[in-house]
N, C-alpha and C positions, 0 to 999 in steps of 0.2 A: 481909085482906091481898091477895087476888087482884085486887080493884078497884085498889088502889095500884100493883100491879105493871103492870097493864094500862095505867094512866094514864102510869106511868113509861116504858113501851115506846112508847106513842103519842107522848109528848112527845119522846123521843129520835128517833123517825122524823121527826117534824115539824122538829126541829132540824137533822137531817141533810139533809132536803129543802130547808130554807132556806139551809143552807150551800152546797149544790149549786147552787141557783138564783143565789145571789150569785156564785159562781165563774164560772158560765156567762155571767151578765150582764156580768161584768167582761171576760171573753174576748171577748164580742160587741162591747162598746163599744171595746175595744182594736183589734179588727180593723176596726171602722167608722171610728175616727179614722185608722188606717193607710190605709184605702182612700181617705178624703177627702183626707188629706195627700198621698198619692202622686198622686192625680188633680190636685190643685191645683199641685203642683210640676212635674208633666208638662206642664200647660197653660201655666204661666209660662215654662218652658224653651222650649216650642214657640213661644210668642209672641216671646220674645226672639231666638231664632235666625232665625225666619222674618221677624219684623218688622225685624230688623237688616239682613238681606239685601235685603228689600224697600225699606227706607229708602235704602240705598246706591244700588239701581237707580233709585229715583225721583229721587234727587239727580242722577245722571248724566243721566237722561232729561230732567229739567227744565232742566239746563244746556244740553244739546244743543238742546232745543226753543227756549230763549231765544236761543241763537246763530243758529239757523235763522231764527226770526222777525225777529231784528235784521238779519241779512244780507238777508232778503227785502224789508224795508222801508227798508233803507239806514241804520239807526240802531241799533247793538248795544244801546245803553243803553235805548232804548225797547223793544227785544225783551225785555230782562230785566224791565222795568217791566210789560209786558203779561203776562208769565209769572207775576210776582208777584201781579198783580191777579187773574189766573185762579185761583191757589191760594187767595187771599183770598175770592174768591166761593165756591169749593168748601167752604172751611172755614165760611163763613157759613151755607151751606145745611145742612151737617152739624150745625152748632150749633143751628140752628132746629129740626131734627128729632131732637135728642138724647134726648127722651123716648121715641121709638120704640126707639132703641138701648138705653136702660135697661130697657124692658119686655122686649125680647128676651133681654137678659143674665139678667135675673131669672127669666124663664120657663125658660131653658136650665139655669141653675144649680139652680133648685128641682126640676126633674125629676131631676137627677143626685143632689142631696142627699137628697131625701125619698123617692125611689122605689128607690134602690140598697140 
């Protein structure tokens, strides 16, 4: 009988250890999801606020630049066209180098996601 009691005690200890492990794992993953979710929401919020303000500033700067170029060359419409062509060229360069941007984003997110 002593062997059966010993086996019973050992199995109870193992069951308790397993339950504790499962509870702690659940707590860990809950905290990990919260951390990742809060970091993502924070990043999106910052991008929207800063990006929105930067977009407004860029809009007015482009408008002023187009008017300045137009008045300098004596044709406001041509000033707007030159400004638009400038933006298209910048966009084209960024588009051609988009894989560099993707690599940097993946590297940045992977360090935050896998090392945190």
